[in-house]
N, C-alpha and C positions, 0 to 999 in steps of 0.2 A: 660328325652324326646327323643329321636333320631329327625336328624336334618333329613331334608328332601332332602340335597345329599346323606344323609349315605340311607334312603330309595327306593330313583333313582336310584342310584349306581344299588346295593344289585338288586333289581329289572331286571337293564337290566343287570346287568353279571345272572340274573336267568334265563331270556330269551334267552339271548344267550348259554347257559350251554342244553335247552332246545332245542330250535330246533336245536345244533347241532348233540343231540341226535338222533332227528327225521329224523335227516337228514341223520345218520349213518346207521339208520333202515330201510330207504327208499331207501336207494342205498342200501345195503344189502342184500333187495330181493326185489326188480325191479329192480336193476342195472343189463342192461340183457349186458354189453360188460365184467362184471366177469363171468356169466355163459357161454359165448361165449369163455373168457378167458381157463376156463376150460376143455372146449372140447376141447381146438385147443391142449394144453398140455397132456394133455389124449390121441389124437391121434399121434400125437411124439411119447408118450410113445409104444403106441400100431406098430408105422411102426418099435420103435427100436425092440420089442418082437419081431417081424414078421423076423428080420432083424438077428437079435441073432440067432434065430429057424431055418435060411437056412445057415449060415456061421460059426455055434460051432454044437458043440458034447453035446450040456450041455442040460439037461433034463428042460421039463416049467419044474419044480417044481425051478432050480435053476434062471433060465429066467424068472420067478416071482420074482423070493430072489432077486437079482441081480436090477432087475424092480422099483425096493420096498425104494422109499427114505423117502426125512424128510417129504412132505408134500402129495404124492401120494402113493397110495398101490397097487400093481398088486397078485392078486389070482385066483386060479385058483374053479372053483367053481363045490361044491358034488354034490352028486346024487341028492337027495333032494332038493340044494337051487336052481335047474334052474327051478323050481315053479314062481317062480319070471318073466318068461317070458312066456308072451303066445307061441299059436301052430305058428304063423303068424311072429311072431319074433324069434324063434327057428330053420325055416325052410329060415328065410332068414343069418342068420348066418351059416348055413349049406351048405347056394350055399357059406358062400366067401364074405360074407356081413358084416355091424358094426350097431351095436344099440344104440344110446344113448339113455338112459330114467333116468328119474327123480328118484334119489336116496331117505335116508331118508328125514325128516324135514331137511331142511338146511344144509345137504351133499351138496349138488348141485346137477353134476348129475354121473348116470356111466355106462363106457362104453361097450361093451358087441362082441367080436369077435372068433372066431372058431378057434383053435390051433390046430392041428393034431387030436385027439378026445379030445382033451376037450374043453372046455369053461370060456376062463378067461374074469375076469371082472378086470378092474382100475377105481379108486375111490379117491374121499381123504385119507387120514386116519381119521381112526375109533376118535382120538382125535385133527382133523384139519376138522371146519367148513366154509361154507361161511360167519362166524360173523368175526370169527379171522381173516381168509385173506381180509375180509375190514376193521377192526379193524389196521391190520398190515398192513395198509400206510395210514390211519386215523387217527391212535392215536398223529405220531407229528405235524403234521400241524393243524390236531383239537385243540389238549394242544395251539400248538403258534398263534392261533388264539384267545385266548378264552382270554390265558393274555394277548396279546395285547392289544386285544379287550375291553378289562375289565381298563386296562391302560388310556386308550384312552376316555371308560365312563366314569373314574372317572371324570378325567380332565373336559372333556367337564362340564360333571353335574357341577362339582362346578365351571363353568366358568355360566354355565345355570343357578344357585340357587343363584348367589352371589349378582343381584336384587333384589332377593325376601328376604334375608336376610337382606339389608337393607331395605327395607319393612318393615318387622316382625322388626326389631329395632329402627324403625322411630313414627311407629306405638305405640310401648311399651311407647316411649316422648309423644306423644299428650297424651296417657291414663292418664302419669301421668301430665298432664296441661302445658306441653310443647310446645306451637304453632309456633315455633320459627322454624322450622325445615325444608329441602327440598333436593330431593334426583336427584342428578346430572347420569342419563340416559336418554340417547338420540333416543334411536332405535323405529324402525316402527313396531316390532313387540308386540303382544300381550300385553307383559311384558312392553314395553317402554309406552304404548298406558295406561298401570296402573298407573303407574310409574307419569306419566303426568295425570292423575284425581289424584292422590294422591298427589302432588305439589297443584293443584288447588284446589285441599278438605284441605289441610293445609291452606295452603293463606285466602281462606276464615273464617276458624275455627279464624285465627288472627284476623279477622277482624270485627270477630264477637263477637271475645275477648274483643277485645279495645273497643267495643261499646257497649256492657255491662255493662266493669265496667265505662266508660264515659256516658252512660245512670244511669249507679247508682247513681253516683256523683255527674247528674245534679238533676240528682231527689230531691236527699236530698236537695239540695243545695237551688233549685227551694221552695220545702216545707218548708227547714227550713225557710227561711228569709223571708213568711207573718207569720208564726206562732208565731215564735217570737216576732214577730211585733205585734201582738197579742196579746200574753202572756201577752208583756214589757205592753202597752197602758191599759189590761183588767188591773194591778196592781194600772196602777196611779190610774184611773175610781175609784177602792175603797178609795183613801182616803176621809176622811171626811171633810179636811180644800181647797179640786178642786174650782176653780174658774166657771164657769158657762158657760165661757166662754173656756175653756182649757177642759171643762167638753163636750164638742160639739166640741172640734177640735179634743178630744181624739178619739170620738166616729167615728167619719168620718170618720176620717184612719181607727177605726178598719173593719168598712164595706166596702171600699177600699181593705181593705187587702183581707178579706172576701170574695169581688165578685173576685179579683185576685185569689185566691187556687182556690175559684167552676169554674173561667173558664180554668184555669191550668186544674185541673181534669178534666173537662170535656170533655178538647181534648186531655187528655189521652186516654180519653175513648173511644173519636172515631179515634182516629187513631189505639187504640190495635182494635177497632170489622172492622176496611180496613182491615188492615192488615192478618185479619181470611180471608177478604170475596175474593174471587173468581172471581166474576161473581155478576154487579147489580141485584137487587133486584126490584127494582121499573121505568120500563121503561114509559115514557111519554113525548108525544111530547109539546113541547110551544117555544117563539117567546124569542131569545137566547138575542138578544137588546134589547128587553123590559125588561130582567131579569136583564142586565148591570148594564140600566139607574138608573130599581129599588134601587141596590147598590152602584149606587154611594147616591140618596140619601138619602141611610137606612144614608151612614157615613156619612151629608152632619153638625151635631155636629161639627165632628171632619174637616171638610174643611174647614170650614167656621173660626176657632180657626185661621190658618193659614195661611186666603184670597189667597187660591190658585185657581188657572185660569185653567179653563178646554178647552184642541182639544178632542173632542165626536166626532169619525168619524164611523155610527154605522153602517152597509149594513143589510136591512129587513133581520130575520135567523129563520127560523123553523128545528128547531134536538129532537129528543130521545135520553134522557139519563132520570136521575134522579134529578130533577129541583134542592130539595135541597142539594143535595153536591155537581152540579157546581153553588149553589148560596156562597155556605161558600167557595169555590175557589174565585169567584169575591169581594165578604167580604175580603179579604187578602190577594188577591194584588193591591189592589187601597188601602187598608187601609196599609198595606206594602210602595205604593208609598206616600201617604199619610204623615204618619209618619217621614220618611227619610226626603220630601223637605222639603227646607230652607222657611221662610216667604213669604210670595209673591209668589212661586214658581208656575210650570205649571206641572202637568200631562198629559199624552196624552192616550187616552183609544180609542182604533181600532179595527175594524168586518171586515174582507175582506172574499171576497169568494174565496175559490182556488180547482186548478183542483182536489187534493186531501182532503180535506174537508174545513173548517170554521176557519178562525186564527185568534187569538186576541192579541192583543199587546198591553201593561198597561206600561208606559214608564213615568220615573220620571228625574227630573235634578239637585237630590240632594246629599247625601253624596257616593253613589256608593260603591265598595267592590273592596276589593284588590281579586287578582288570587288565594290567599289563599284560605279567605271567598269564592268565588266563588266556586271554587271546591268541596268545602263542607256543598253547604248551604242547603240540601235537607237531610241531618244526625237530627236526633231528636237531642233534646235541642242543636245544636250547634250555636251561637251566635258571630259571631266576630268582633273585636275589633270597626268598625261602631259600633253596633248596643250598644254599652256600656253607659250609663246613658239615654238609650231610656225604658222604661216597654215592654218586651216582655218574650219570652218561648222557643224561638225555638223552634215552634211545627205546628206554621203556616205552613210555606212550606213545611214537611216533608206530610201534609194531604193534600196540595194540590197537590203537584204531587203523590201523592198516587192514589186520584181518579182521576186526568188526564191521570193517567194507566187503571184502570179500566174500564175507556169510551175510552180505544184502543186507548188513545193519545200522544201528545208528548209537554213537555215543554222543551225550553230552555232559557239560563238567558244567556245579555250581559254586561256585568256591566266594569267600570276603578273610580276606588277611585278619588271622586269629581267632579264625572263626571255622576252622572247617570247613573240607570238600569232599562233597559229594559226586560220586562217576554217578551217570543214569544207562545205562546198555540196552539196546528193545533188539533180538531179535525175532524177523518176521516169522508170524504161526505159517508159511507157506513151505515152507521149509522143516519147521518142525514137529512133531509128535508129542501132545502133552496130555500127561497122564496126571490128576492131581488125587490127592488121598481127599 
């Protein structure tokens, strides 16, 4: 397989040769200075011929032989060769004039003049042509141009293709599954942009590969735990000498683990569906404040167990969106606030009108989270150290973020360890209708 540098070098050298050849042909055929130079040289020979005729006793044949040298030929026209000239040209010659007339193809011009009783013709030698004259002046500079140009082109091409070769090698590494690659190239041309985008792609692929491995590991773990529990207690239920109290307890655990497994599967299916959904498919108008109150009431069994105190400040707000999906947002956020609050803790739920839309705050004073956890809180299946010992699958917040994104909203989190967490959601005003009390 030929490298691109070799192909480019060959192509450029071929273009140099072709352009040089075309330039040579154009110069030889159309270069006025060369034809003018031929006329001037032949004019000088004509003057020399006349001087020799006037100052010496040489015959016309001898003068013609003397003035014929390497490049030009002086000859006496025979009677039958005079037909090359028309009557007007012959008359001008007989009167002492000179006629310059195009000669044979690529032979330049012929100079005709009268000497005594003979018509003399001065032209290029038969084996000399305009081509040879042009080539004699062009060959050294032309060959030098080609050689020097080829060397420079090979150097430039190797330098230009170097980042492409790096890209090719890096692409091969990615194809082999190694995403830990990066190319150091900082030019601002197209190659630089391509390299920049390649590095971004490699980074994204590396992150996706990490997430995929974490996803498989977490899914395996999350499914393995309830399945193992169900399997273990189901075997215990098969014993004949089992007490009735134990049987009921084992059955209750199986029901709980089955529900946990069903909840996990349901969240995974919801998140998978939403990740492949680009737009909201069901828009409807509803009062957001009433939906949030309803969500708090639905979670009453949970917050009554912990004796949670509430600070609820909800402005009247009607919005357009998917009511069912947004219900899931408030259930998850408020449910988490309850889950991570201490016994007798306080939870703030607030809805305010902003210039950009409606803003919802859900704040607790519970465990909070570390900086590391806060950065990864929206990753699937991720659960920080603060969540150890608390039932959950790590799918609730990724589901919340995806729903908010589908509504063109924003979600932010502020949290410190042991000082609680605050989630802030902004739903844009362009898709909302607000009605303040």
